[in-house]
C-alpha positions as CSV (number, residue, x, y, z in Angstrom):
1,M,4.6,-1.7,-38.5
2,P,4.2,-5.2,-37.1
3,H,0.8,-6.7,-36.6
4,I,-0.4,-7.1,-33.1
5,E,-1.6,-10.5,-32.1
6,M,-4.5,-10.8,-29.7
7,E,-4.9,-14.3,-28.3
8,G,-8.0,-15.3,-26.4
9,V,-9.6,-11.8,-26.5
10,D,-13.3,-11.5,-27.1
11,N,-13.6,-8.0,-28.5
12,T,-17.4,-8.2,-28.8
13,S,-17.8,-8.2,-25.0
14,E,-18.8,-4.9,-23.5
15,E,-16.1,-5.0,-20.8
16,Y,-13.4,-4.7,-23.4
17,V,-14.5,-1.3,-24.6
18,D,-12.4,1.2,-22.6
19,E,-9.5,3.7,-23.1
20,R,-6.9,1.1,-22.3
21,D,-7.2,-0.4,-25.8
22,S,-6.4,3.0,-27.4
23,T,-3.4,3.4,-25.0
24,L,-2.3,-0.1,-26.0
25,H,-2.3,0.7,-29.7
26,P,1.2,2.3,-29.8
27,L,2.6,-1.1,-28.7
28,L,1.9,-2.2,-32.3
29,G,5.4,-1.0,-33.0
30,S,7.0,-2.8,-30.1
31,N,6.6,-6.5,-31.1
32,I,4.0,-7.0,-28.4
33,K,1.7,-10.0,-28.5
34,I,-1.3,-9.9,-26.2
35,L,-1.8,-13.3,-24.6
36,H,-4.9,-12.3,-22.6
37,K,-6.8,-9.2,-21.6
38,M,-8.0,-9.3,-18.0
39,S,-11.6,-8.4,-17.5
40,F,-12.1,-9.2,-13.8
41,P,-12.9,-7.4,-11.6
42,V,-15.5,-5.6,-13.7
43,G,-15.9,-1.9,-13.0
44,E,-13.2,-2.0,-10.3
45,K,-9.5,-1.2,-10.4
46,K,-7.3,-4.2,-11.2
47,S,-3.6,-4.7,-10.9
48,V,-3.1,-6.2,-14.4
49,D,-4.8,-5.2,-17.6
50,Y,-3.0,-7.5,-20.0
51,I,-0.7,-10.5,-19.9
52,A,1.6,-10.0,-22.9
53,M,4.7,-11.3,-24.6
54,H,7.6,-9.1,-25.7
55,N,10.0,-11.1,-27.9
56,R,10.4,-14.2,-25.6
57,D,9.6,-12.5,-22.3
58,K,6.2,-12.6,-20.6
59,I,5.2,-9.3,-19.1
60,L,2.4,-7.8,-17.1
61,L,0.9,-4.6,-18.5
62,K,-1.0,-2.0,-16.4
63,I,-2.5,1.3,-17.6
64,E,-3.5,4.1,-15.3
65,R,-3.7,7.9,-15.6
66,V,-2.5,8.6,-12.1
67,I,-1.1,6.1,-9.5
68,S,0.9,6.1,-6.4
69,S,3.5,3.5,-5.3
70,K,1.4,3.2,-2.1
71,D,-1.8,2.3,-3.9
72,R,-3.0,-1.3,-3.4
73,V,-3.1,-1.8,-7.1
74,F,0.6,-0.9,-7.5
75,Q,1.6,-2.9,-4.5
76,E,-0.2,-6.0,-5.8
77,L,1.3,-5.6,-9.2
78,K,4.8,-5.4,-7.6
79,K,4.0,-8.5,-5.5
80,L,2.7,-10.5,-8.4
81,S,5.6,-9.7,-10.7
82,R,8.0,-10.7,-8.0
83,A,6.1,-13.9,-7.2
84,L,6.0,-14.9,-10.9
85,N,9.5,-13.7,-11.6
86,V,8.3,-11.6,-14.5
87,N,8.6,-7.9,-15.3
88,A,5.7,-5.5,-15.3
89,L,5.2,-2.3,-17.3
90,L,3.0,0.5,-15.9
91,I,1.9,3.3,-18.2
92,A,0.8,6.4,-16.2
93,N,1.1,10.1,-16.8
94,R,1.4,10.8,-13.1
95,F,3.3,8.7,-10.6
96,N,3.5,9.5,-6.9
97,S,1.9,12.9,-7.5
98,E,4.5,14.0,-10.1
99,E,4.3,14.0,-13.8
100,T,6.2,11.1,-15.4
101,L,8.9,12.6,-17.5
102,E,9.0,11.9,-21.2
103,D,11.7,9.4,-22.3
104,V,12.5,8.2,-18.8
105,L,12.0,4.7,-17.4
106,Y,11.2,4.7,-13.7
107,I,12.3,1.4,-12.1
108,R,10.5,0.0,-9.0
109,D,11.7,-3.5,-8.4
110,R,10.3,-5.6,-11.3
111,V,7.9,-2.8,-12.2
112,G,8.8,-0.2,-14.8
113,V,6.8,3.0,-15.1
114,I,6.7,5.2,-18.2
115,S,4.5,8.0,-19.6
116,R,2.1,7.6,-22.5
117,E,4.4,9.9,-24.5
118,T,7.3,7.6,-23.8
119,L,5.3,4.7,-25.1
120,D,4.4,6.6,-28.2
121,N,8.0,7.5,-28.9
122,V,9.2,3.9,-28.4
123,A,6.4,2.7,-30.7
124,R,7.6,5.1,-33.4
125,G,11.1,3.6,-33.2
126,G,12.6,6.2,-30.8
127,K,15.0,5.2,-28.0
128,I,15.3,6.2,-24.4
129,Y,18.5,6.5,-22.6
130,I,17.6,7.6,-19.0
131,Y,16.2,5.7,-16.1
132,E,15.2,6.8,-12.6
133,Y,15.9,4.7,-9.6
134,S,15.6,5.8,-5.9
135,G,15.2,9.4,-6.9
136,M,18.4,9.5,-9.1
137,Y,18.7,9.5,-12.9
138,Y,21.1,7.2,-14.7
139,V,22.3,6.1,-18.1
140,K,23.6,2.7,-19.1
141,I,27.0,2.7,-20.9
142,D,29.1,0.2,-22.8
143,G,32.2,-0.1,-20.6
144,K,34.5,-1.5,-23.4
145,K,33.6,1.4,-25.7
146,L,34.3,3.9,-22.9
147,Q,37.7,2.3,-22.3
148,R,38.5,2.4,-26.1
149,L,37.5,6.0,-26.2
150,R,39.7,6.9,-23.3
151,I,42.7,5.2,-24.8
152,K,42.0,6.7,-28.2
153,M,42.0,10.2,-26.7
154,G,45.2,9.5,-24.9
155,Y,44.0,9.6,-21.3
156,S,45.2,7.3,-18.5
157,L,42.6,6.0,-16.1
158,H,43.8,8.4,-13.4
159,E,43.9,11.4,-15.7
160,L,40.4,11.0,-17.1
161,A,39.0,10.4,-13.6
162,N,40.5,13.7,-12.4
163,I,39.1,15.6,-15.3
164,I,35.6,14.2,-14.8
165,G,35.8,14.6,-11.0
166,I,35.4,11.0,-10.0
167,S,37.7,8.4,-8.5
168,S,39.8,6.1,-10.6
169,K,37.9,3.2,-8.9
170,A,34.6,4.6,-10.1
171,L,35.9,5.0,-13.7
172,Q,37.2,1.4,-13.6
173,K,33.8,0.2,-12.6
174,Y,32.3,2.1,-15.5
175,E,34.7,0.4,-17.9
176,E,34.0,-3.0,-16.4
177,D,30.2,-2.6,-16.7
178,K,29.9,-2.9,-12.9
179,M,28.2,0.4,-12.4
180,D,25.7,2.6,-14.3
181,M,26.5,6.3,-14.7
182,S,24.5,9.2,-13.2
183,V,23.1,11.7,-15.8
184,E,25.3,14.4,-14.2
185,K,28.5,12.4,-14.8
186,A,27.3,11.5,-18.3
187,Y,27.0,15.3,-19.1
188,R,30.6,15.8,-17.9
189,F,31.8,13.0,-20.3
190,M,29.7,14.6,-23.1
191,E,31.3,18.0,-22.5
192,L,34.8,16.5,-22.8
193,F,34.2,14.0,-25.7
194,G,31.3,15.6,-27.5
195,E,29.5,13.4,-30.0
196,L,32.0,10.6,-29.6
197,F,30.5,9.8,-26.2
198,E,27.1,9.2,-27.7
199,D,28.3,5.8,-29.0
200,V,29.2,4.8,-25.4
201,V,25.7,5.3,-24.1
202,R,23.3,2.4,-24.4
203,D,19.6,2.6,-25.0
204,I,17.2,1.2,-22.4
205,N,14.7,-1.7,-22.9
206,I,11.5,-0.5,-21.2
207,F,10.3,-4.1,-21.0
208,R,13.4,-5.8,-19.7
209,D,15.8,-3.4,-17.9
210,R,15.1,-3.6,-14.1
211,I,16.9,-3.5,-10.8
212,V,15.7,-6.2,-8.5
213,K,16.9,-6.4,-4.9
214,S,16.3,-9.4,-2.7
215,E,13.8,-9.0,0.1
216,L,13.4,-10.8,3.4
217,K,10.3,-13.0,3.3
218,M,7.8,-12.7,6.1
219,H,6.1,-15.9,7.3
220,G,2.9,-16.9,9.0
221,K,0.7,-14.3,10.6
222,E,3.4,-11.6,10.3
223,K,2.7,-11.7,6.5
224,Y,-0.9,-10.8,6.9
225,R,-1.3,-8.6,9.9
226,E,-4.6,-7.1,8.8
227,I,-6.3,-10.5,8.4
228,K,-10.0,-10.5,8.5
229,P,-11.3,-13.3,10.7
230,S,-14.3,-14.0,8.3
231,D,-12.2,-14.0,5.1
232,K,-11.6,-17.6,4.2
233,R,-8.8,-16.6,1.7
234,Y,-6.6,-15.6,4.6
235,K,-7.5,-18.6,6.7
236,L,-6.4,-20.8,3.8
237,A,-3.2,-18.8,3.3
238,L,-2.2,-19.0,7.0
239,K,-2.8,-22.7,7.2
240,L,-0.7,-23.3,4.1
241,L,2.1,-21.1,5.3
242,D,2.2,-23.2,8.5
243,L,2.9,-26.2,6.2
244,G,5.8,-24.5,4.5
245,V,4.1,-23.6,1.3
246,D,4.9,-20.2,-0.3
247,V,1.6,-18.3,-0.4
248,E,0.5,-14.9,-1.6
249,V,-3.0,-13.4,-1.3
250,F,-4.4,-10.9,-3.8
251,T,-7.5,-8.7,-4.0
252,T,-7.2,-6.9,-7.3
253,I,-6.7,-9.8,-9.7
254,P,-8.9,-12.9,-10.4
255,T,-6.4,-15.1,-8.6
256,D,-7.1,-14.8,-4.8
257,I,-4.3,-17.2,-3.7
258,L,-1.1,-18.1,-5.4
259,L,0.7,-21.1,-4.1
260,Q,4.2,-22.2,-5.0
261,H,6.1,-25.3,-3.7
262,N,8.7,-27.5,-5.3
263,N,8.4,-25.7,-8.7
264,V,4.6,-26.3,-8.7
265,R,2.3,-23.3,-8.9
266,M,-1.4,-23.3,-8.1
267,F,-3.7,-20.4,-8.9
268,I,-6.8,-20.4,-6.7
269,T,-9.8,-18.2,-7.2
270,Y,-12.4,-18.1,-4.5
271,I,-16.1,-17.8,-5.2
272,N,-18.7,-16.8,-2.6
273,G,-22.1,-15.2,-2.6
274,R,-21.1,-11.8,-3.8
275,Y,-20.6,-12.9,-7.4
276,S,-23.1,-13.1,-10.2
277,S,-23.0,-16.0,-12.7
278,S,-21.3,-13.7,-15.3
279,S,-18.7,-12.5,-12.8
280,I,-18.0,-16.1,-11.7
281,K,-17.4,-17.0,-15.4
282,L,-15.0,-14.1,-15.9
283,K,-13.2,-14.7,-12.6
284,C,-12.6,-18.4,-13.3
285,R,-11.6,-17.7,-16.9
286,D,-9.1,-15.0,-16.0
287,N,-7.6,-17.1,-13.2
288,K,-7.2,-20.0,-15.7
289,S,-5.4,-17.7,-18.1
290,F,-2.9,-16.8,-15.4
291,A,-2.3,-20.4,-14.7
292,T,-2.0,-21.4,-18.4
293,T,0.4,-18.5,-19.1
294,F,2.6,-19.1,-16.1
295,N,2.6,-22.9,-16.2
296,G,0.5,-23.5,-13.2
297,L,-2.7,-25.3,-12.0
298,A,-6.0,-23.4,-12.0
299,I,-8.5,-24.3,-9.3
300,S,-11.8,-22.6,-8.4
301,I,-13.0,-23.1,-4.9
302,I,-16.6,-22.3,-4.0
303,D,-18.4,-22.2,-0.7
304,D,-20.6,-25.2,-0.1
305,V,-23.6,-22.9,0.6
306,Q,-23.6,-21.6,-3.0
307,S,-26.2,-22.7,-5.5
308,R,-25.7,-25.6,-8.0
309,D,-25.9,-23.1,-10.8
310,S,-22.9,-21.2,-9.5
311,I,-20.9,-24.4,-9.3
312,D,-22.0,-25.4,-12.8
313,V,-20.8,-22.0,-14.2
314,A,-17.4,-22.5,-12.5
315,E,-17.1,-26.1,-13.7
316,D,-17.7,-25.0,-17.3
317,V,-14.4,-23.2,-17.1
318,G,-12.2,-25.7,-15.2
319,E,-11.5,-27.6,-12.1
320,V,-13.7,-26.8,-9.1
321,R,-13.4,-27.8,-5.4
322,V,-16.4,-27.2,-3.1
323,L,-15.1,-25.8,0.2
324,S,-16.8,-27.3,3.2
325,N,-13.9,-27.7,5.6
326,V,-10.8,-25.5,5.5
327,E,-8.6,-28.0,7.3
328,D,-9.4,-30.8,4.9
329,F,-9.0,-28.6,1.8
330,V,-5.6,-27.4,3.0
331,K,-4.4,-30.9,3.5
332,E,-5.6,-31.9,0.0
333,V,-3.9,-28.9,-1.6
334,A,-0.6,-29.5,0.3
335,K,-0.7,-33.1,-0.9
336,S,-1.2,-32.1,-4.5
337,L,1.7,-29.6,-4.3
338,R,4.1,-32.1,-2.9
339,K,3.5,-34.8,-5.5
């Protein structure tokens, strides 16, 4: 079994002792390298537990016992994975009030959901062949192998389509790898071809296989309808949106504001009076890990009313900007992004 690599993880810290580490253990058999374990926010739900690497793909990992697609944690995980253009894997035994089925990958945009049992099976070398999307269950097939099997068994395209109960056009799409097959249709092929059809079905990569549909982007105040007048994060976001910068605001990861413009990314964490020195250090450190992993700039902004000690703690981690005037800060950031 391959050795798991843990980069930048301080296992002596108390915040790392939780059940997520035992859940992660099966990934030992899946060539996973942990780049960073997120520790902020401490004692609260977070959208990302680990930033990891599977083969050459970066991936966000999240572990929960029970979660709904309407939960803020899930929504922010989905939003972050889309913004960073990376896949996420959520391990949960119940999803949307239903038990996650064993050996099934549930696909929600760039987020894949599997059960703990599925993870264990994959770690032991097992393969999964079924994914769920929009309430339907599908298998992936090798179109060329299906075509060769049809010809070998002496069926024309029209004849086989009639036997299975599908259109010739649908069968042609299967053979051209333009459409995945429902589990129901796959059983019909299995009844006809028996074990020969097993070679046609492809296994699913729980880390990579996703179905991503384009979404219309909202702009300006429409994007943040529930803005809190006193929340400076949203004030900053709205000002930057007006300047044509792509902005996302988060509340369950250390990065409060993610800016993207002209292939430049800026990860901003906001520090105010609610954080202790230890929390400031964790927040700034985890934000910097996001920026380092995803080729961006990490900046900590801190209210000018905060103590010098708080500023010093943040400066020990990385770049800090003291926020005294929102307008001036926005202009400065916009200028940096456009260089």
